[in-house]
N, C-alpha and C positions, 0 to 999 in steps of 0.2 A: 521447262521453258526458261526458268531463272538461270540454269546452267548455260543454256545457249546464249542468253543475253550477256551474261558475264564474259563468256568466251569471245563473243563478237566485239564487245567493248574493249577487252584486252587486246585483241588483234588489231583493232582500229588504233588504239593508243600506241602499240608497238610500231605499226606502220607509220604513224605520225612522227614518232621519234626517229625512225630510220630515214624517212623522207625529209624531215625538217632541215637537215643540213644541206640538202640538195634541191629542194623544191621551194618555190615561192608561194607563200600563203597570201591568198587574195580574199577580200571580203567586200560586202556591199549591201545595199538595201534590197529587199524583195517584197513583192506584193502580189496578191491574186485572190482566188476564191476557192472555197471548199463546198463541195456538193455532198451533203451528208444524209445518211439514213441510220436507223437503229435496227439491229438484229436481235430481237428477243428470242428466248429459248423456245417459245411457242407462239404461233400466229393467232393471238386472241382478238386482235383488232387491226384495222387498216392503218398503215403508216405511210405518210407522204414525205418525200425528200424536201430538204430545205437548203438554201444557198446562203453562205455567210462569207464575210471578208476575211482576208489573211494579210498580215503585214509584219515585217520584222527585219532581221539581218541574217545573212548567210555567209559562211566562209568556205573556202575550197583550197585544197592542197593536192596537187597532181605531181606524181613522180615523173620527171622529164624522160622522154624517150620511150617509156613503157606505156604511158597513158593511164596507169592505175593511180588511185589516190583515195582521199576521204573528203567528205563534206559534212558540215555541222551547221545548224541554224537555231535561232531562238525566234519564234514566230507567235504573235498573238493571233488566235483564230476563234471565230464564232461558229459553233457547230450545234447540230440538233436535228429535230424532225417534228413533223406535225402528227400527233397521235389522236385517233378517233376513239377516245376512251368511252364515249357514250354508247358505243355498240355493245358493251357488256354491263349488265345490271350492277355488278360489284362496284363500278365507278359512276354509272348514271344515277344511282340512288343517292350519291353524294353531290349531285349537281354537275358532274363533269360531262362535257360534251367533247368537242374537238379542241384540243389544247396543244399549244406549241411548247416544246421543251428545248431551251437553248442553253448551251454551255459556253462560257467564256474560258478559253484554255490558253496556257502557255505551252506551245508545242516545240519539242526539241528532237528533231530527227538526227540520226547519226548513220551515215551511209558510206558504204564502199562505192566507188565511182570509177567507171572506165570511159575515157574520152579518146576518140579516134584522132590522133595527133600526127599521123604520118600519111598525109593525103596529097603529097607532092605540091605543097603550097596552098592547096584549097582550104586547109584548116585555118589559115589566116583570115578567111572570109566566113566560113561556116564549118563547124565541127560537131558531129553528133555525139551524144553520150548516153550512157545507161547507168542506173544506180539502184541500190537497194539496201535495206537495213531496218533496225528498230526505230520506232517513234515513241517518245515519252510525252504524253499529254497530261499536264497538270491542271486540274480544275481550279480556277481562281475565283469564279463566280458563276451563278446560274439564275435563271428566272424562278419565280415562286410557283412551285407546283407540288402541293403537299401529298399528292398521290405517289410521288417518287422520292427516293432517297439517292444521294449522289456520292460516288466514290471521290477520293481526293485526287485521283488520277487514273490513267489507263495506259496500257502498253499495246502497240500495234506493230505490224510488219508492213513495210512499204516497198514497192517496186515501181520504177518509173523510167521514162525516157525524155530526151530533150535535145536541143541543139544550141550551140554557141555561135553568135554572130559578131564578127569583127573583134574577137577575143575579149569582148566586154559584156555584151548582152546575152543573157541566157533565158530561153523559154523552155519550160518543162511541165510535164503532166505526170501524175502518179496516182496509184491506188493504195489505200491503207486498209488492211484487214485488222479489226480489233481482236486482240488476244485475251484481254481481261475486261471485266464488266465496267461500264461507265455509270450506270444507274440501275436501280431495281425497284420493283413495286413494294409499297409499304404493306399493303394488305395481303399479298401473296408471298409464300415462301418459295425460294429458288426460281423466281421469275425476274431475271435480269436481262440487261441489254448491252451489247457491244456496239461500238461505233464502227461504221463502214462508210468510207468516203473517198471521193476523188478530189484531187487538187490540181489547179492550173496556176502557175506563177511565172512572173517576169522578174528577173534579177539583173542588177547592174553591178559588175565587179570592178573595183578600183585597181 
């Protein structure tokens, strides 16, 4: 997994260097929502999805004529899930019932992107695009839940689609599959959870 991420990052940097002399780098604010759940190694209790806000900045660089490029962003996101810990004695004996676990993260996605730019002029009004790549989520804070311990960060893989309107506004949706654990139970060994979430964002590029 680490080798794949290194290779992906190197390819993205090389593409950025190659494209940099020919492509215009654009950036702008982005905001939206994350619909998150937690995928534990075993289904010991019920888990409900939670919705949290996302806001930050996004940059995009597309190689002209081909439609290929990269995008990168720095986004604050609130992620987590509602866990019914009281369903198991190991936690109910400590007084835990249904508790919400929320993580405040700095999310840095690094994507390859393809945008349809040869649509006989239609791309000036609307241009669809697709993207995918790794996401690095750094945990900057979390709510107090002593039943769990938290990792300093997690890595996921993202895939998404969207469309650009009037060459400025971008609406996109994506799914992120957690590849490394974000939290684990204090009382149980090898009982950890990966984040799994959908995002919907609106971006304005200058």
